[in-house]
C-alpha positions as CSV (number, residue, x, y, z in Angstrom):
1,M,92.4,135.4,95.1
2,S,92.1,131.8,94.4
3,K,94.8,130.1,92.0
4,N,94.7,127.2,89.8
5,I,96.9,123.8,90.4
6,K,99.5,124.8,87.8
7,D,100.2,128.1,89.3
8,I,100.4,126.8,92.9
9,F,102.9,124.3,91.6
10,I,105.0,126.7,90.1
11,Q,105.0,129.2,93.0
12,Y,104.9,127.1,96.0
13,K,107.3,124.2,94.9
14,K,109.8,127.1,94.1
15,I,109.4,128.6,97.7
16,L,110.2,125.3,99.3
17,K,112.9,124.6,96.8
18,E,114.7,128.0,97.8
19,N,114.2,127.0,101.3
20,N,116.1,123.7,100.7
21,F,113.2,121.3,101.2
22,D,114.4,118.1,99.4
23,T,110.7,117.0,99.2
24,Y,109.4,120.3,97.8
25,S,107.4,118.9,94.9
26,L,105.9,116.1,96.7
27,D,105.1,118.2,99.8
28,V,103.0,120.6,97.7
29,E,101.3,117.8,95.8
30,V,100.3,116.1,98.9
31,L,98.9,119.2,100.5
32,L,96.7,119.7,97.4
33,M,95.7,116.0,97.2
34,N,94.3,116.0,100.8
35,I,92.6,119.4,100.4
36,L,91.0,118.8,97.1
37,N,90.5,115.0,97.8
38,F,92.2,114.3,94.4
39,S,94.8,111.4,93.7
40,K,98.0,112.5,92.2
41,T,96.9,111.6,88.8
42,Q,93.9,113.7,89.0
43,L,96.0,116.5,90.0
44,Y,98.0,116.5,86.9
45,L,94.8,115.9,84.8
46,N,93.4,119.0,86.1
47,T,96.0,121.6,86.3
48,D,93.5,124.3,85.2
49,Y,91.4,123.6,88.4
50,V,90.8,126.7,90.3
51,L,90.7,126.4,93.9
52,T,87.9,128.1,95.8
53,N,88.7,130.7,98.2
54,E,88.3,128.4,101.4
55,Q,90.4,125.6,99.6
56,F,93.1,128.2,98.8
57,E,93.1,129.6,102.2
58,K,93.6,126.3,103.8
59,F,96.3,125.3,101.6
60,I,98.1,128.7,102.5
61,K,97.6,127.6,106.3
62,Y,99.1,124.3,105.6
63,F,101.8,125.6,103.4
64,N,103.0,128.2,106.1
65,R,103.2,125.3,108.7
66,R,105.4,123.3,106.2
67,L,107.6,126.1,105.6
68,K,108.4,126.1,109.3
69,N,109.4,122.4,109.0
70,K,106.3,121.1,110.6
71,P,106.0,117.4,109.3
72,I,103.2,116.9,106.6
73,A,101.9,114.1,108.8
74,Y,101.3,116.5,111.6
75,I,100.0,119.2,109.3
76,L,97.3,116.7,108.0
77,G,97.0,114.8,111.3
78,K,97.4,111.4,109.6
79,C,99.6,109.0,107.8
80,E,99.7,105.8,105.9
81,F,101.5,102.7,107.5
82,M,101.3,99.0,106.2
83,G,98.4,100.1,103.8
84,M,96.5,101.6,106.6
85,D,95.6,105.1,107.6
86,F,96.3,106.4,111.0
87,F,95.6,109.5,112.9
88,L,98.2,111.4,114.6
89,N,99.0,114.2,117.0
90,N,102.1,115.7,118.8
91,D,101.6,112.8,121.3
92,T,102.4,110.1,118.8
93,L,105.7,109.6,116.7
94,I,105.1,109.7,113.1
95,P,105.4,105.9,112.0
96,R,108.2,105.5,109.7
97,P,108.5,103.0,106.6
98,D,111.5,101.3,108.5
99,T,109.2,100.3,111.1
100,E,107.3,98.2,108.5
101,I,110.3,95.9,108.6
102,L,109.7,95.1,112.0
103,V,106.0,94.6,111.6
104,E,106.6,92.5,108.3
105,K,109.1,90.3,110.5
106,A,106.5,89.8,113.2
107,I,103.8,89.0,110.9
108,E,106.0,86.3,109.4
109,V,107.2,84.8,112.8
110,I,103.6,84.9,114.2
111,K,102.4,83.0,111.4
112,E,105.2,80.4,111.1
113,K,104.7,79.6,114.8
114,N,101.2,79.9,115.1
115,F,101.5,82.4,117.9
116,K,98.5,83.9,119.6
117,N,99.4,86.4,122.2
118,I,101.3,89.6,121.6
119,L,102.6,92.6,123.5
120,D,103.6,96.0,122.0
121,I,105.3,98.2,124.1
122,G,105.3,101.7,123.6
123,T,102.5,101.6,121.0
124,G,102.3,105.4,120.5
125,S,99.8,105.8,117.5
126,G,99.2,101.9,117.7
127,A,100.7,101.6,114.3
128,I,102.4,98.3,115.2
129,A,99.9,96.6,117.4
130,I,96.9,97.4,115.0
131,S,99.0,96.2,112.0
132,L,99.6,92.8,113.7
133,A,96.0,92.7,114.8
134,K,94.9,93.4,111.1
135,Y,97.2,90.9,109.5
136,C,97.2,88.0,111.9
137,N,94.7,86.0,114.2
138,V,96.2,87.3,117.3
139,N,95.4,88.8,120.5
140,V,97.2,92.2,121.0
141,D,98.0,93.9,124.3
142,A,99.5,97.4,123.5
143,I,100.9,99.5,126.3
144,D,102.0,103.3,126.7
145,I,103.0,105.3,129.5
146,N,101.2,108.5,127.5
147,N,97.3,108.3,128.1
148,N,96.9,110.7,125.3
149,A,98.9,108.5,122.9
150,L,96.6,105.7,124.0
151,Q,93.4,107.7,123.2
152,M,94.8,108.3,119.7
153,A,95.8,104.6,119.4
154,K,92.1,103.6,120.3
155,R,90.9,105.9,117.7
156,N,93.1,104.3,115.3
157,A,91.9,100.6,116.1
158,K,88.3,101.8,115.5
159,L,89.3,103.6,112.2
160,N,91.0,100.0,111.0
161,N,88.4,97.8,112.5
162,V,90.4,95.7,114.7
163,S,90.5,94.8,118.5
164,V,93.3,95.9,120.5
165,N,93.7,95.8,124.3
166,F,95.2,99.1,125.2
167,I,97.0,99.5,128.7
168,Q,98.5,102.5,130.3
169,S,101.6,101.2,131.7
170,N,105.2,102.0,132.3
171,I,106.7,99.1,130.5
172,F,105.7,96.0,132.5
173,E,104.2,97.9,135.4
174,N,100.6,97.0,134.8
175,I,101.1,93.6,132.9
176,N,100.3,90.4,134.4
177,N,100.0,88.0,131.1
178,K,102.4,86.0,129.4
179,Y,103.0,86.4,125.5
180,D,104.5,84.5,122.5
181,V,105.9,87.7,121.0
182,I,106.9,91.1,122.7
183,V,107.7,93.7,120.1
184,S,108.9,97.4,120.4
185,N,110.2,100.2,118.8
186,P,111.3,102.1,121.9
187,P,112.9,105.3,122.1
188,Y,116.5,105.0,121.3
189,I,118.0,108.3,120.6
190,K,120.7,109.6,123.3
191,T,119.6,112.5,125.3
192,D,122.5,114.6,124.1
193,V,121.8,113.9,120.4
194,I,118.1,114.9,120.3
195,Q,118.8,118.8,120.1
196,T,120.9,118.1,116.9
197,L,118.2,116.4,115.0
198,E,116.5,118.0,112.3
199,T,114.0,120.6,113.3
200,N,111.0,118.5,111.8
201,V,111.8,115.9,114.5
202,K,113.1,117.7,117.6
203,D,110.4,120.6,117.4
204,Y,107.5,118.6,116.6
205,E,107.8,115.0,117.8
206,P,107.2,114.0,121.2
207,I,110.6,113.8,123.1
208,L,109.1,111.2,125.4
209,A,109.0,108.8,122.4
210,L,112.6,109.6,121.4
211,D,114.7,109.9,124.5
212,G,116.5,106.6,125.3
213,G,118.6,108.1,128.0
214,E,122.1,108.8,128.2
215,S,123.2,105.7,126.3
216,G,120.3,105.5,124.1
217,L,119.9,101.9,125.4
218,I,117.8,102.4,128.7
219,F,114.7,100.8,127.3
220,Y,116.3,97.9,125.6
221,E,117.9,97.0,129.0
222,E,114.6,97.5,131.1
223,I,112.6,95.5,128.5
224,T,115.0,92.8,128.1
225,N,116.1,92.3,131.6
226,N,112.6,91.5,132.5
227,A,111.0,89.9,129.3
228,Y,111.8,86.4,130.7
229,K,108.7,87.0,133.3
230,Y,106.2,87.8,130.3
231,L,107.3,85.4,127.6
232,N,106.1,81.9,127.0
233,V,108.6,79.2,126.3
234,D,110.4,79.7,123.0
235,G,108.8,83.3,123.0
236,Y,110.4,86.1,120.7
237,L,111.6,89.4,121.7
238,M,111.5,91.7,118.6
239,F,113.1,95.5,118.4
240,E,113.4,98.3,116.3
241,I,116.9,99.6,116.7
242,G,119.1,102.6,115.9
243,H,121.6,101.9,112.8
244,D,124.4,101.6,115.3
245,Q,123.0,99.8,118.3
246,A,122.9,96.2,116.9
247,E,125.8,95.0,118.7
248,E,125.1,96.7,122.1
249,V,121.3,95.3,122.0
250,K,122.6,91.8,120.7
251,N,124.7,91.7,123.9
252,I,122.1,92.6,126.2
253,M,119.7,90.0,124.8
254,K,122.6,87.5,125.0
255,N,123.1,88.3,128.8
256,N,119.3,87.7,129.3
257,N,119.1,84.3,127.8
258,F,118.0,85.0,124.3
259,Y,119.7,83.0,121.4
260,N,119.1,82.5,117.5
261,I,119.4,86.5,117.5
262,K,119.4,88.0,114.1
263,V,119.6,91.6,112.7
264,L,117.8,93.0,109.6
265,K,118.8,96.0,107.5
266,D,116.4,98.5,106.3
267,L,116.2,99.8,102.7
268,A,119.2,102.0,103.1
269,G,121.4,98.8,104.3
270,L,121.3,100.1,107.8
271,D,120.8,97.9,110.9
272,R,117.1,98.3,111.8
273,V,115.7,95.2,113.5
274,I,116.8,92.6,115.9
275,F,114.9,89.7,117.3
276,G,115.7,86.4,119.2
277,K,114.2,83.5,121.2
278,I,114.2,83.3,124.9
279,K,115.7,80.3,126.6
280,L,113.6,79.8,129.8
281,N,115.4,77.8,132.6
């Protein structure tokens, strides 16, 4: 039997709360908003609205997945990033708000320097590449080793009406161009830490996009060691980093002729972004 919004709020928020979901209220709201195509305001203005059997069955299906710790973004198959919608599947990481700090800084640098050619390494859903193409007048190449992720990224570029050149490549393997900016949010979690991550991450997000090797630094080293071949004079290398990796990544960059290296913090006050300029001999 179908229920109204008020009843669903009371019953299903309580279940999530009892199962220690910190976002118990928001989770139920977001599921209903998507099923009913309501805004949050509409939900609360229409708490007597009775869901159809079909709508209620869909809600229960989604709710049970959430109860198993499946992230909301994967349940709905989409999320919001930089004011745009992105489709997702299990081949793509869920874009985090912290990554917007990297994108916003890249946009600032691109516009200040009037840069034109950008490379995004490990594009996944295409969130970074598509955002840069959307907000800057630039040519963007975006690479990923996972072809399934690239197909999703292509779908997202079309959804957001931008042009990005997507290339299947293991880092620089299939890259022959030079760029003003190389940007990347690479896998940076240590291999032995992955199994200690929260269930909603380790059981649902692609390990390929999480695993940064034994040190967590393997991709920073590989990208930085070879970046000089693909950067123009005074080009920038910009990374998202783990909260405890700033000094190590800074040293990797210094050892590869990068200078004026700066670190930016996220909203929690943790190191999150590092960038610097290349000094070419």
